[in-house]
Every structure is written in structure tokens, then in C-alpha cells.
C-alpha positions in Angstrom: 195.6 -151.5 -121.9 191.9 -150.7 -122.0 192.6 -147.7 -124.2 194.4 -149.9 -126.7 191.6 -152.5 -126.7 189.0 -149.8 -127.2 191.0 -148.3 -130.1 191.3 -151.8 -131.7 187.6 -152.5 -131.3 186.8 -149.1 -132.9 189.0 -150.0 -136.0 187.4 -153.5 -136.3 183.7 -152.8 -135.5 182.3 -155.5 -137.8 184.6 -158.2 -136.3 183.6 -157.1 -132.8 179.9 -157.3 -133.8 180.4 -160.8 -135.0 182.3 -161.8 -131.8 179.5 -160.4 -129.7 177.0 -162.6 -131.5 179.0 -165.8 -130.9 177.5 -166.5 -127.4 174.0 -166.1 -128.7 174.8 -168.3 -131.8 176.2 -171.0 -129.5 173.1 -170.8 -127.3 170.9 -171.4 -130.4 172.9 -174.5 -131.3 172.5 -176.2 -128.0 168.8 -177.4 -128.6 169.9 -179.1 -131.8 171.1 -182.1 -129.7 167.5 -182.6 -128.5 166.2 -182.3 -132.1 168.8 -184.8 -133.5 168.1 -187.4 -130.7 164.3 -187.2 -131.0 162.7 -190.6 -131.6 161.3 -191.4 -135.1 157.8 -191.3 -133.7 158.3 -188.2 -131.8 157.6 -185.1 -133.9 159.4 -182.0 -132.7 157.6 -178.7 -133.1 160.2 -177.6 -135.8 162.4 -179.8 -137.8 166.2 -179.1 -137.9 166.3 -177.1 -141.2 163.4 -174.9 -140.2 165.0 -174.3 -136.8 168.3 -173.4 -138.4 166.8 -171.2 -141.0 164.6 -169.3 -138.5 167.6 -168.9 -136.2 169.8 -167.5 -139.0 167.0 -165.1 -140.0 166.8 -163.8 -136.5 170.6 -163.5 -135.9 172.0 -162.3 -139.3 170.3 -158.8 -139.1 172.3 -158.2 -135.9 175.5 -158.0 -138.0 174.4 -154.8 -139.7 175.4 -151.4 -138.1 173.8 -149.1 -140.6 170.4 -148.6 -139.0 169.6 -150.1 -135.6 165.9 -149.2 -135.8 165.7 -151.1 -139.2 167.4 -154.1 -137.7 165.0 -154.1 -134.7 162.1 -153.8 -137.1 163.2 -156.8 -139.2 163.8 -159.0 -136.1 160.5 -158.0 -134.6 158.6 -158.7 -137.8 160.2 -162.2 -138.1 159.2 -162.8 -134.4 155.7 -161.6 -135.1 155.5 -163.9 -138.1 156.7 -166.7 -135.9 153.9 -165.8 -133.4 151.3 -165.8 -136.2 152.5 -169.3 -137.3 152.1 -170.4 -133.6 155.7 -171.7 -133.7 157.6 -172.4 -130.4 159.9 -169.8 -128.9 163.5 -170.2 -129.9 166.7 -169.1 -128.2 167.3 -167.0 -131.3 164.3 -164.8 -130.2 166.7 -163.2 -127.8 167.8 -161.3 -130.9 164.9 -159.0 -130.2 166.5 -157.9 -126.9 169.9 -157.5 -128.5 168.3 -155.3 -131.3 166.4 -153.3 -128.6 169.7 -152.6 -126.8 171.3 -151.5 -130.1 168.5 -149.1 -130.7 168.7 -147.6 -127.2 172.5 -147.4 -127.5 172.9 -145.9 -131.0 169.5 -144.3 -132.0 167.7 -141.3 -130.6 165.5 -141.5 -127.5 162.3 -141.5 -129.6 163.4 -144.6 -131.5 164.5 -146.2 -128.2 161.1 -145.5 -126.6 159.2 -146.9 -129.6 161.4 -150.0 -129.6 160.7 -150.5 -125.9 157.0 -150.3 -126.4 157.2 -152.8 -129.2 159.2 -155.1 -126.9 156.5 -154.8 -124.2 153.8 -155.7 -126.9 155.9 -158.7 -127.8 155.9 -159.9 -124.1 152.1 -159.5 -124.0 151.5 -161.4 -127.2 153.8 -164.2 -126.1 151.9 -164.6 -122.9 148.6 -164.6 -124.7 149.5 -167.4 -127.1 151.8 -169.6 -125.1 150.6 -169.1 -121.5 147.8 -167.7 -119.4 148.7 -164.1 -118.9 148.6 -162.6 -115.4 149.8 -159.2 -114.2 152.6 -160.8 -112.3 153.8 -162.8 -115.3 153.6 -159.7 -117.5 155.6 -157.7 -114.9 158.2 -160.4 -114.8 158.6 -160.4 -118.5 158.7 -156.7 -118.7 161.6 -156.6 -116.3 163.9 -158.1 -118.9 162.8 -155.7 -121.6 163.0 -152.6 -119.4 166.4 -153.7 -118.0 167.9 -154.1 -121.4 166.4 -150.8 -122.5 167.8 -148.9 -119.6 171.2 -150.5 -120.0 171.3 -149.4 -123.6 170.3 -145.8 -122.7 173.0 -145.7 -120.0 175.6 -147.0 -122.5 174.4 -144.3 -125.0 174.7 -141.6 -122.5 178.2 -142.8 -121.5 179.3 -143.0 -125.1 178.1 -139.5 -125.9 179.9 -138.2 -122.8 183.2 -139.9 -123.7 182.9 -138.6 -127.3 182.4 -135.1 -126.0 185.4 -135.4 -123.7 187.6 -136.7 -126.6 186.4 -133.9 -128.8 187.1 -131.3 -126.2 190.5 -132.8 -125.6 191.3 -132.7 -129.3 190.1 -129.1 -129.5 192.1 -128.1 -126.5 195.2 -129.7 -127.8 194.8 -128.0 -131.2 194.2 -124.6 -129.5 197.2 -125.2 -127.2 199.5 -126.0 -130.2 198.1 -123.1 -132.2 198.7 -120.7 -129.3 202.3 -122.1 -128.8 203.0 -121.6 -132.5 201.6 -118.0 -132.4 203.6 -117.2 -129.3 206.8 -118.6 -130.8 206.2 -116.6 -134.0 205.6 -113.4 -132.1 208.6 -114.0 -129.9 210.8 -114.7 -132.9 209.6 -111.5 -134.5 210.4 -109.6 -131.3 213.8 -111.2 -131.1 214.5 -110.3 -134.7 213.5 -106.6 -134.0 215.8 -106.5 -130.9 218.7 -108.1 -132.6 218.3 -105.7 -135.5 218.9 -102.9 -133.1 222.0 -104.7 -131.8 223.4 -105.1 -135.3 222.5 -101.5 -136.1 224.4 -100.4 -133.0 227.5 -102.4 -133.9 227.4 -101.0 -137.5 227.1 -97.5 -136.1 230.1 -98.1 -133.8 232.1 -99.3 -136.8 231.2 -96.2 -138.8 232.2 -93.9 -136.0 235.5 -95.7 -135.4 236.2 -95.8 -139.2 235.7 -92.0 -139.3 238.0 -91.5 -136.3 240.6 -93.7 -137.8 240.5 -91.8 -141.1 241.1 -88.5 -139.2 243.8 -89.9 -137.0 245.7 -92.0 -139.5 248.2 -89.2 -140.3 248.5 -87.4 -137.0 248.1 -90.3 -134.5 248.8 -93.7 -136.0 248.4 -95.5 -132.7 244.9 -94.1 -132.2 244.0 -95.1 -135.7 245.4 -98.6 -135.1 243.2 -98.9 -132.0 240.2 -97.7 -133.9 240.8 -100.4 -136.6 241.0 -103.1 -133.9 237.7 -101.9 -132.5 236.2 -102.0 -135.9 237.5 -105.6 -136.4 236.1 -106.7 -133.1 232.7 -105.0 -133.5 232.5 -106.3 -137.1 232.9 -109.9 -135.9 230.2 -109.5 -133.3 227.9 -107.9 -135.9 228.5 -110.8 -138.3 227.7 -113.3 -135.6 224.5 -111.5 -134.8 223.6 -111.4 -138.5 224.0 -115.1 -138.8 221.7 -115.7 -135.9 219.2 -113.4 -137.6 218.8 -115.8 -140.5 215.6 -117.7 -140.0 214.3 -115.3 -137.4 213.7 -112.1 -139.4 210.1 -111.5 -140.5 209.0 -109.2 -143.2 206.7 -106.3 -142.4 207.9 -105.9 -138.8 208.2 -102.4 -137.5 211.7 -101.4 -136.2 212.3 -99.6 -133.0 215.7 -97.9 -132.9 215.8 -97.3 -129.2 219.0 -98.9 -127.7 218.3 -102.2 -126.1 219.3 -102.9 -122.5 222.2 -105.3 -121.5 224.1 -106.4 -118.5 225.0 -102.9 -117.6 221.3 -102.1 -116.9 220.8 -105.4 -115.0 221.3 -103.8 -111.6 218.8 -101.0 -112.3 216.3 -103.7 -113.5 216.7 -105.6 -110.2 216.3 -102.4 -108.1 213.1 -101.5 -110.0 211.6 -104.9 -110.2 208.7 -104.1 -107.8 209.7 -106.8 -105.4 212.6 -106.9 -102.9 215.4 -108.5 -105.0 219.2 -108.9 -104.8 221.8 -109.4 -107.4 224.9 -111.6 -107.0 227.7 -112.0 -109.6 230.1 -114.9 -109.1 233.2 -115.3 -111.3 234.9 -113.1 -113.8 232.3 -111.5 -116.1 232.8 -112.4 -119.8 232.6 -110.0 -122.6 229.3 -111.0 -124.2 227.8 -109.8 -127.4 224.9 -107.3 -127.2 222.4 -109.9 -128.3 223.3 -112.3 -125.6 223.3 -109.6 -123.0 219.8 -108.6 -124.2 218.8 -112.3 -123.8 220.1 -112.4 -120.2 218.3 -109.1 -119.5 215.0 -110.4 -120.8 215.2 -113.7 -118.9 215.8 -111.9 -115.6 213.0 -109.4 -116.5 210.5 -112.1 -117.2 211.4 -114.1 -114.1 211.1 -111.0 -111.8 207.8 -110.2 -113.5 206.5 -113.7 -112.8 207.6 -113.3 -109.1 205.7 -110.1 -108.9 202.5 -111.5 -110.5 202.4 -114.9 -108.8 204.7 -114.7 -105.8 202.1 -113.2 -103.4 202.6 -110.7 -100.7 206.0 -110.4 -99.1 207.8 -112.3 -101.8 211.6 -111.8 -102.2 213.7 -112.7 -105.2 217.4 -113.3 -105.9 219.2 -112.9 -109.2 222.5 -114.8 -109.6 225.0 -114.7 -112.4 227.7 -117.3 -112.3 230.5 -117.1 -114.8 232.7 -120.1 -115.6 235.2 -121.0 -118.2 232.6 -122.2 -120.7 229.1 -120.9 -119.7 227.1 -118.3 -117.9 224.5 -119.5 -115.5 221.5 -117.2 -114.8 219.4 -118.2 -111.8 216.4 -116.3 -110.5 214.7 -117.6 -107.4 211.9 -116.4 -105.2 210.3 -117.5 -101.9 206.7 -116.9 -103.0 203.8 -119.1 -103.8 204.2 -119.0 -107.6 204.3 -122.8 -107.8 200.9 -123.1 -106.1 199.2 -120.1 -107.8 196.9 -120.8 -110.7 198.6 -120.3 -114.1 197.6 -117.1 -115.9 195.9 -117.6 -119.2 197.7 -116.3 -122.3 201.2 -116.2 -120.7 204.1 -117.2 -122.9 207.1 -116.0 -120.9 208.7 -119.4 -120.7 208.3 -119.8 -124.4 210.1 -116.6 -125.0 212.9 -117.6 -122.6 213.4 -120.9 -124.4 213.4 -119.1 -127.8 216.1 -116.7 -126.7 218.3 -119.2 -125.0 218.0 -121.9 -127.7 219.1 -119.3 -130.3 222.4 -119.0 -128.5 222.9 -122.7 -127.9 221.8 -122.7 -124.3 219.0 -124.3 -122.2 216.5 -123.0 -119.7 214.3 -124.7 -117.1 211.6 -123.4 -114.8 209.8 -125.0 -111.9 208.9 -125.0 -108.2 211.5 -125.4 -105.6 211.4 -128.3 -103.0 211.0 -125.9 -100.0 208.6 -123.5 -101.7 209.1 -120.7 -104.2 210.0 -120.8 -107.9 213.2 -121.0 -109.9 214.2 -120.0 -113.4 217.6 -121.5 -114.5 219.3 -120.6 -117.8 222.6 -121.7 -119.1 224.3 -119.8 -121.9 227.7 -120.6 -123.5 230.3 -117.8 -123.3 232.8 -116.8 -126.0 236.2 -118.5 -125.9 238.0 -115.2 -125.7 237.0 -113.7 -122.3 237.8 -110.4 -120.7 240.5 -110.6 -118.2 
């Protein structure tokens, strides 16, 4: 609520300045009752028009926000002219203190110090003309000036501190978004390169099978028929991968033709993870495309890497693959202290996981476990036609 009020007051500064001056304006109107009820023979020190005009001259400059030192100078000069004319002190003379606070709040320290010294001079001049000055009276009058001045300085320091925090928050948010965009772009480029390898592998299989079918079509028709079926199946998988490549490919990326790992290499990955880890497979494995196998491999690899980095000594991990009729659930858990460890700067492993899983229509979550440790959970849809 306070944040909304502060934002509204920032957007309507002139209105807020006018509202802040309402109490002082009402204070200046109260003595008018005494002026209006004065007897005909009684002569007030100032008549009503002069009183109103002098009060307006002292209050109106406070509405300006352009230059607090200039406002303070105008109000001080009007008060000095009032002193020269030996006129009585008005409630509107409190505008000097208001202008002093504005200088201490918005201007530099040199202007604030100069305004405070002028205020002290005003206290001395008022005591000289309207009373018998004593050190005690001067000290009592100075308390108001110094208190207002210190309050303005504190508000100025607080304002600058809040502005610096807001600026740092905006900069941190911009840098975070920029790093996330860069990480997403780099991960998409990496995915595009890996999927390129998958498609190239499928096309190579199709070429080899087509050559074999061409040689066997006369001597072994059944073998040729089997090769054609393999070509058809591989072609459909390659077409599906090519469709997913649209929007992911980036020009100018170097291509690495090394075969990419899949589910067949998952056991080897778990054994060589660097931490004691186990692999459990529940359900009948589905026949997944190479790209989706690569996504599962990278998710497990990233989760085990995080366990190794942040799990602490003695950490153990467990990789679970659960096949169902419609989805594959990949769950990697560890019993380390990864949830309590300080996050490493520059890590974008979770971003890469989400990019990969989202591309195949799945979802991934990562977070600490209730009893300690860390969990990475990914869900990937499986093809309708599954291996028996």
C-alpha cells in the first residue's frame, strides 16, 4: 500500500506540494478572526488586505519545485523586508523553515549549510528587533532551525539511498533478463547443432538402407521390403526432428558431426558421474527419437553435474526413468546439501533443461526436497506407437 501511495505521489508532485501547504495556509487564516473582530478604535498592526497579501507572498513561492535555494532566497528576502518595515511576525513566516527543509532535502550540502546560516541570522535579527536577545533565547530559537535543517538532511540521505537501491534493482533486473536471453539463445544454438547431428544420422541410415534395398531387390525381396520399412520409419523420425528445428536453427553455427549420446549411453553416464549414483528403469521402454533421447541424456547429465558441484562430500544420487502409456518421467535426486549451497554465478543448467523439454512438449521442475537434498523432475510425452 505504501508503495502505491509513493508511486502516486511521485506522479502528482505538484498536487502533493499543494496538499503539504494546506496546513500552513489554514494556520495563516486563523488570526483573521482577531483582525475582523477588532474594535473600530483598535488599530491592528496590519490590516486584513496587507496581512493576506504578505501571507500569500510568503506561501506561493513554496509551490515551486524548480530551485529550492531560489525559493528560500525569495522567502528570506520577503521576511527581511518585513523586518526592515518593523512589521509583526506572521504565521506565514514559518515558510522560511519550510523552504529551509526543502533546501536541505533537495539541494547540495553547501546550499543547505548556507540556508541554515541564513536561518540562524534570521533568528538573531528577530530577537534584536522584537525582544531583548539573550543567549538562552537565541539557543531556543536556533533549536527549531537546526532541527528542521537536520530533518531535511536526513530525508535527503534517505531519498538518495532509496534511489540508489531502485537503480541497482533496475540494473540487476536488466542484467538478469539479458543473461537469461543470452543463455536461452546459446542453448537453442546448441540444441540446433545437436539435432542437426540427429537428423544427419537419420538421413545417413536412410541412404544406407536405400542402397541395401537396391542391391537386394532382385535376389532377396523380403530383405529389400524390410529395408524400405526402415527407411519409412527413419524418414518419419527425421521429418519430425526437422520440424522441431524450425525456429531453433541459427546461421553461422559450427557443426560437430560426432554422434550424440542417447538412452543407450545413460548407464555409462551414471557410472562415470563422479558421485555414487544408481539407475532405475520402471515400465516398458518406449522407442524414442534420437533427439528426445539426447534431451533425456542432457537432463540427467546436468542434474548429476549439479549434484557433484553442490551436493557436498558423501553425496549419493539416483536416476529414475518411469515409462507409462503417455509419458516418460525422468527423476534425478540426491541427498546432498545442494539446496543450502550458494548458487553458482553464471549457471544456466535449468534454463537449458527447460528449453529442451519445452521443445518436445514436456515440463521440468527443480527444487530442494523436504528432508534434504535436491530433485530434478522432467516429464516428456512418448510416441503413440511404442515398442512392445
